[in-house]
N, C-alpha and C positions, 0 to 999 in steps of 0.2 A: 504493500499500500503505499508506504512512505517512498519507495524507489518511483513508483509512476507518478507520484505527486512531484516528486525532484524534477523528473524528466519533463513534465508539463511546464513547470516552473521555468526550467532552462530553456524550453521552446519559446516561452511567453519572453523571458529576458531576451533572447536571440532576434525575437520579431521586434520587441520595442528597440533595441539598439541599432537594427537595419533601418527602420522607420526614423529614428532620431538621426541617422548619419543621411538618408535622404533628404529630410528637412535642413539638415546644415548645409548639405551640397547646393539645394535649389537657393538658400538664402545667400550663400555666398555667389552662386551665378547672378542673382539678382543685383547684389552689390556690385559686382563687376560691371554689369551693364549700366547700373545708376553711376558709376565713376566715369565711364564712357562718355555718357549723355553730360554729365555735368562737365567734363574736359570741352566737349563740343560747343555747349553752351558758353563756357568761357571764352573759347576760341572767336565765337560769333560775335560776343560782347566786345571783345578786342578789334575786331573786324569793323564793326559799326563805330567804334571810337575812332579809329584811323579814318574811316570814310568821313565822318562827320568833320575831322579836322582838316580834311583834303578838301572838303565842299566849304569851309569856312576860308581857306586860303583862295580857292578859285574864285570865289565870289567877292573878294576885297573889292571896294570901288575904285582905289587907284590903279589896281590891275586891270579891271575891265574898262578904264578909261584910257589906259596906255594902248590897250588892244584895239578900242575903237578907233583911237588916233592913228595907230598904225595901219589899219585895214580901212581907213577912210574911204578911200578911192574906189578900191573893191566893192565894199558894202555899200556905199552911198548912203551913209545914215543921215538923217535930218532931224532937226528937233520937231517934237509933236506940235501942231497946231490946233487952236480950238475948233475949228472946222472938220478936224479928223474924228471927234468925238460924235457919234450919233446916239440917236435916243432908239427905243425898241421899234417905235413905229416907222422908222427910216428903214429897218431891215426887210429883206425879200419875204414874203409869205411862205409858208411851207409849200412845199411841191404838192401839186393835185394828183391824186391816183389816176393812173390810166383806166379808163372803162372799157371793157370789151364791147365790141361792135354789136355781136349777137348777144341776145340774153343768155346768160349761163342757167341753164335749167338743169338740176338734178334733184330728181323727184318731185317734191313739192317746194323746193327751194328755187328760189331765182333772185338775180343780181339786182340791186337798186343803182341809182344813178352814182353812187360813189363806189361802185364795185362791191358792195358788201352783201353777203348772201343773208337772206331772209327767209 
């Protein structure tokens, strides 16, 4: 009787040790993936910081003015005059959809004047 109980307890202990090892291995795998993701995030943050600094450098007004002066002949840049600014009413209207010449009939549906099926 004691021998059977001892064998059962040893089997349960081995199963628990195997399960514990599996959980530990899975946790270590997850931690490694987390470290990789954190490293990637840090690299992306550094890249963003570098790009923001580069953008700031490229958009300095003195630099832009110097480029505009250098390429003035090629670009033919001129100051904005008030008559260049328009109101929404001055803009062209939306294009009118093309209406098919023959009525589009599919079952009980027919196209109206705007080309919309009803």
